Phi, psi and omega in degrees: 000140179223148179265146177282145183254122175230117182256161177302156192296140176239172184082191174251136173278172173280160184293328179300321183287333176291323175292325173294328179286334185286343185292342176281353174227062180295308182305306183294326182290319177295316183295303178301316180301311185300315183297312182297317179293323182287316179302312178292322182295316177293322173295325171295323178295325182276330187284325178266111180294156173290151188247138173258131181243119176254123188239128171257138189244147176222149172257125176246110181286137185281314179278142184278322186264142185243317190270311183260188184286155184288137174259001178241164181271170176298317179301317183291324178292322177286337175290313177299315190293318179291329184286343177291328178299324179282330173301319180296322173272010177287155189294327188289319181290319179297324183288326172291328176294316177301341178257020180287148181296327180298336179273348182302316182298342186254024181298324183290332183272352177271154178290155186281325187232160181048056182284324179299312179295324178294322178287325182292329175294322183282347185262151175217112184261125181241135180240143171235108183297319183294319177270357179057035182248140176233131178251136176247119189248127172247126180254134173195154179291340173262127185290318180297318180290329180289322178287323178297312184298320188288318177295317181295317181292311172314307181295317177296321175295311178304313184294320182292310185287331176287322177295320182298316182288324181291315178301319179291320183291316177301314185295321182292316185294315182293322183282332172295313181297323179291327179284331178292310177301312175306322180292326178287325176299313181296319174301321180286331168296321181290332174293315174301321182289319181302316180300311180302315181293324180293323182291323183283329185280310185090175184244346181286328180257001192290322185292307182295315181295328178294323178295320179294317183299319182302316175298321176296316179297323177293319171300319180296323185287330177291318178294322181295320183298315184289327175296320178297315179292324175299313178304311180303314177293331176293323177293323174296323180293317178295317177297324173295314176304317179296317180291329179293313180300318178291327174297318186294317177303318179294316181295329172296322185287327188261008182304314179308324180292319174299320179295318178295320180299315177296323181305311181295339176268000179289140188299318182298318186287326177291321179294323176296318180290330177295311179302322183287332181287320177292324178297316181295321178297318177294323178298312181302319181294318178293330178289331176288330183271309183299139178284319187261121176295347186247039175293156181306311183303319179290327178296316181300318178292326174302320179293319175301316183297319173296321179292327183288321182291326177294315180303322182289322177295317184292316182293327176296317177298319183284321182284331176295318181292316179300317183294319177301318182294313181299315178302315181292324179295307185305315180289327183289323175302305181298319179299316182291332177292315182296315180299314181298319180292324176291317181297327173297312182302318179291323175298317179298320180294324184287325176295324178294317180295322178296317182295322179293318180298318177296316170309313181295317184292323176296317180292324175300317179296320183290322175295320182296326181284332182265004182300317187291335181254013179245169181267016177289319176297332179286322179296318182292324178291317177304317181296324180291320176303308178307315179290323173298323175300314181295321180298317178296317172302316183285332177295310181292322172306310181299321187290316181293323169302319182295318180294327180286321183293327179292340179267003177275194183289134179300164186281325177243124173235161179263128176277304175198148167286162180298146176256161179296119182289145182254328180241145180272152175261136180254022184297316181296315179298315173303314171306312180296314181296320178294323175296310179306312178298318175296323179292320177303307175306309183305314181297317179295320177303310183297317183289311179296318179294325181285327176294309175299326175297323182274349186282336183052040177282156181284103177251335183231164175289331174294336179293332176274314182298321190280346180239000178253145175258002178252167180292153186240117179265135175098020178288311181297318182286333174295320183297315174301319180294317180301315177300343185249004184289341177272356184269163184286327179285143179283131180242131187235109182295141187282339176214151183226192179298334180297318177296313184295319180294325176296318179292319189270337183257327184256303196286341181278354180279155177294122186282359176274345182272179179294157184290136177290145182246128186229135174254134180258116182237184177205180179285309183242163184291335186280352178281140186281067180285339176294334173301316186286324182298319182294315181294324181293320175299318177304309186298308184297321182291329173298337175267017182056043176249139174284128186230135175249123181254123176249120182265109177244022183271116181255011180281195182284335176251105184237153185282328180291332174292321177298317185274356176074037175236040183291325182278003188266161184280149182198223185302319175299324180281325172299321174300313180297316179292333174300308179299320182290315182295333177295327177283318184271318189082130183218167184273165177293329178295320177299321181289323176294322179294322175298322176281323185291329178289343179263356180282136188243131177280163176240172176293351170268121187291348181257003181243127176240160188231133170243104184289173179291326187092165176274155181267137182234131174059043178057038179273112177237025185240138171243126187285127179300337173293328174301313179298320177295320177298318183289324181291320181296317185281338182258354182296324181276358184244357176226159175275338178207142175240115179250129180247125174273097183258175180281174186284164185275309183283337185271341184215133178288345182285345178295324175294315186291311181286338170291338178286344181271345182258174181278329186213150178239133178247133179263113177287117181247114188266121183293144177068014173222314182287145181256136182289342170291329177288325178296320180295321172296321172303315181297318180298316183291323181296317180297318176293326172281000180062038182269152175272107182259124183263352173142192183238134185253116183270121176222161181237128183291338182296326178287149178285154177288129180276107177078076181290126178269149174225134181288143175247107184295078179214119180284136184277153174287182176297134190272127178289162181287157180288130182282133178269162182294139180291129180292129184249354185204176184293327181287319181298313181298321179300313181294322184291323177294323177298319182292318176300317179295325175294330175291318180294317177301319177298317176301316180296323180301317179297323179293322184287329181299322177305324184284342184284163180290161186288348175293139179275123176267178180287161183296323178294327180286322179299319180291324183288324182286317173308318178297321176296315183300317175300320176297317175301316178297317183295325176301312178293000000 
């Protein structure tokens, strides 16, 4: 048998898991989150001083021209408008602004170094493209310094942009005037040339000669067009030839694949492979039938298979070479025909281009010889004069428009300088406070959620079921109560884990046998395991079962204190008397009287209590042998014995006392017990060889079912429990077996008296008890 190992959660959870974990601590999360977020928000509000914002307004015209049509595109205008914001924050503008006379009185408030970077952080430039307005905002905690910074930057920007626009205007005007004057000079030269050409050609033959020349030029243009088409066709043929050669190289590289494909389709190869497949099938059938895998028939078939494989290999090598040669020759023939055709077309194209070039050269010589006697130079001179005239007119027109535009409104104008701000803006403080509050909430959620996530506390029934290897009682009732936690009505479950534990541990047993002994324990001392013991006794008492509750818990939360019998004698005094009786020796009757006089009745007639007793001289130990003797004496007089024991992890005595009872029940308190501790408890119980009956899930928010109250009345001698009267041979046999079991338990108690007084380990005690019982059964 092996136990599953489950350790506390490791790694980092997701933030959604942390938020879900915080729902178990809603009040703490809300209170702590509110305090932390308010504290951080207040701290951020006080650490960040309020800012005064001084705003200066300027108009930046998008279009450069006002009077005449726009000579720039919409994209160029928008680019100029948007670039002004970067120009304001440029180092040259900020450097001029820092040297402004208005900042001299604030020298002490300015930083000693990196003033330009500091000023860039204080500035905020906002542009509005539709309204052509640009605002220069300076922020500072001093209103006068913010006003001075805004005015200085605005004036520095106006000076910079004015100088740039003036320089650009002067440079453009100068270049336009120079180009216009040069165009006029060139136009005068062209007019002189036109006059000289007109005199040399004359006017009587100009019309007829011009018609002939136009026909020659038309033929020249046709030949030139044909030559261009031939050159284009030649380039296409050369490209096609290169592609064919490259494709041929690729096919040569991939030819083995083609040969393999043709090889698999060859009839001889297909026939040989079919024969091999039939032979392999016959071999497999014989192997399935034959007893000896090395039988003569199988060996013969294997030899035939090897011969067929050799034949296939030889045929493939021969056929592959033949197929490759055939494929190579066929492909070579087809490729050679294609390449020959392309080369012939290329040769024809070269001949065509040579012919066209010769015709063009002949026409060039004829045209050159007749230039002096035709009207072509006259037309060319007229065209040159007309073109130069248009160029000169457009240059003078642009120059005049530029001068007119220069006298219009400038492109950047000042609307108003910044005014002294009267009220501070708290936008940065609000943003910092909101961010700090959000960070505070996130930090609190992370801290509380991570703590809850790492705590491994039992919040749901599945937390126990998924990590425990023993039965868990109370899962259905707890699920019902959890499903109704969000409703306004109070829901009290009619049954809980105690009812399930009572049914499975006590009520399903044979009533003719001895009373079952169960110890209710827990993982840690602070869990309310005595509540489970009390409710378990109340449930069994309701079923008319005589129940004895033995309080063996010496921890801080004891059942005897809750019932008000903390000062009564109990198990501690019995442990002391047990040690004395082991030395002196006493009879069983005296021991029974010592136990019976310390049993206290309760307000329930079927439930009796044996308290833990008061402590003397720091005595906090209960002898396990005392518990064993009490159980042996009282098992025949009660229907069930419930021991309220110490915790398993909090006290080593829990292992010793748990070994003396039949079954141990683990009390699991919701919202307090950790499932990692449950796993450790199960591992400790497995190592100590304790019998675990399961875990009882209970919630302290639900009321206790049947609160017990002690009645300080010592009971008289309790008679033994009446067993069922035998009515048949089988019933008589069961009764005899029960009596024999009682005698065996009494003999075990007598044997324990003879053992040394030192307390042995639980495993040794169990093994010794098993050996004694075996010896008694043998006798």
